[in-house]
C-alpha positions as CSV (number, residue, x, y, z in Angstrom):
1,M,-9.0,-17.6,0.7
2,F,-7.3,-15.1,-1.7
3,S,-4.1,-15.8,-3.1
4,S,-1.9,-12.9,-3.3
5,K,-1.6,-12.8,-6.5
6,L,-5.2,-12.3,-7.5
7,V,-5.4,-9.3,-5.0
8,T,-2.4,-8.0,-6.5
9,K,-4.7,-8.2,-9.7
10,I,-7.5,-5.9,-7.9
11,H,-5.4,-3.8,-6.0
12,K,-4.1,-2.6,-10.1
13,E,-7.7,-2.1,-11.0
14,I,-8.4,-0.3,-8.1
15,I,-5.2,2.0,-8.3
16,K,-6.6,2.7,-12.4
17,N,-10.4,3.5,-11.4
18,T,-9.5,5.3,-8.5
19,G,-6.3,6.7,-8.3
20,G,-3.5,6.4,-6.6
21,S,0.3,4.9,-6.3
22,Y,0.3,1.1,-7.7
23,G,2.8,-1.2,-5.7
24,I,3.3,-3.8,-2.8
25,R,5.3,-1.9,0.1
26,N,5.1,-5.2,1.9
27,K,4.6,-8.7,0.3
28,E,4.9,-10.8,3.2
29,A,2.5,-8.5,5.4
30,L,0.3,-9.1,2.6
31,E,0.2,-12.9,2.5
32,G,-0.1,-12.8,6.0
33,S,-2.8,-10.5,6.2
34,L,-4.5,-13.1,3.7
35,K,-3.8,-15.9,5.9
36,I,-4.3,-14.8,9.2
37,P,-8.6,-15.0,8.6
38,F,-7.7,-18.8,7.9
39,Q,-5.7,-19.6,11.0
40,T,-6.0,-22.3,13.2
41,F,-4.5,-23.1,16.6
42,D,-5.2,-27.3,18.0
43,N,-7.0,-27.7,14.8
44,K,-9.9,-25.2,15.7
45,E,-10.0,-22.3,13.6
46,L,-9.7,-19.0,15.1
47,Y,-11.9,-17.0,13.4
48,P,-14.8,-20.0,12.8
49,S,-17.6,-17.4,11.4
50,I,-17.7,-16.0,8.3
51,E,-18.2,-12.4,10.1
52,E,-15.2,-13.2,11.9
53,K,-12.9,-14.3,9.3
54,A,-14.2,-11.3,7.2
55,A,-13.7,-8.7,10.3
56,K,-10.2,-10.3,10.1
57,L,-9.5,-10.2,6.3
58,L,-10.4,-6.4,6.5
59,E,-8.5,-5.2,9.5
60,S,-5.6,-7.0,8.8
61,I,-5.5,-5.1,5.0
62,I,-5.8,-2.0,6.5
63,K,-3.5,-2.2,9.5
64,N,-0.8,-4.3,7.8
65,H,-0.8,-1.8,5.2
66,P,0.9,-4.1,2.5
67,F,0.5,-1.9,-0.7
68,V,1.8,1.5,-1.0
69,D,-1.7,3.6,-1.4
70,G,-4.9,2.0,-1.8
71,N,-5.3,-0.3,1.3
72,K,-8.7,0.8,2.6
73,R,-9.8,0.7,-0.8
74,T,-8.6,-2.8,-1.2
75,G,-9.5,-4.3,1.8
76,Y,-12.7,-2.9,1.4
77,V,-13.0,-4.5,-1.8
78,L,-12.1,-7.8,-0.5
79,L,-14.7,-7.3,2.0
80,K,-17.4,-6.9,-0.2
81,I,-15.9,-10.1,-2.5
82,F,-15.5,-12.1,0.7
83,L,-19.3,-11.6,1.5
84,E,-20.7,-11.8,-1.7
85,E,-19.0,-15.0,-1.9
86,H,-20.8,-16.3,1.5
87,N,-24.6,-14.8,0.1
88,R,-24.4,-11.8,1.9
89,E,-24.0,-8.2,1.1
90,I,-23.5,-5.1,3.0
91,K,-26.2,-3.0,3.7
92,A,-25.1,0.5,4.9
93,S,-25.2,3.9,3.5
94,E,-22.0,5.3,1.6
95,K,-21.4,7.7,4.8
96,E,-21.6,4.6,7.1
97,K,-19.2,2.9,5.3
98,Y,-17.1,5.7,5.1
99,E,-16.5,6.0,8.6
100,F,-16.7,2.7,9.3
101,I,-13.6,2.1,7.2
102,M,-12.1,5.5,8.6
103,D,-12.3,4.1,12.1
104,I,-10.4,1.1,11.5
105,A,-7.6,2.6,9.9
106,K,-7.8,5.3,12.7
107,G,-8.1,2.3,15.1
108,K,-11.2,3.6,16.5
109,I,-13.0,0.3,16.3
110,S,-12.2,-3.0,17.6
111,Y,-11.6,-6.2,15.7
112,Q,-15.0,-7.3,17.9
113,N,-16.4,-4.3,16.9
114,I,-15.8,-4.7,13.4
115,V,-17.6,-7.8,13.7
116,K,-20.4,-7.0,15.3
117,W,-20.6,-4.1,12.4
118,I,-20.6,-6.7,9.9
119,K,-23.2,-8.7,11.7
120,E,-25.5,-5.6,12.0
121,H,-25.0,-4.1,8.2
122,T,-24.9,-7.4,6.4
123,E,-27.9,-9.7,5.2
């Protein structure tokens, strides 16, 4: 699980390197977004697979909008890091990745389809 301190540092680097406004818009939304993928109920993980956790992390950062700017970029970088930590790599063109992230942000893709996309585009 990522700490909010680490994610804030990652976000700051993203803004520094790609432009935009740095800052946390909602600290509770950030902390919640980082915890959601690891939630349990009745001692059972709500998101048991790596792909499900990755999808929920990405979706939560993008939809909860915890940062002033750069939420989609930060969400994608966290997705990539999380998958790499589990020996998985995204295999998709830049256009496919861009459209995937934008579709999430526009609400055009459901959580289940985010999981499906990740499964289909990782190895």
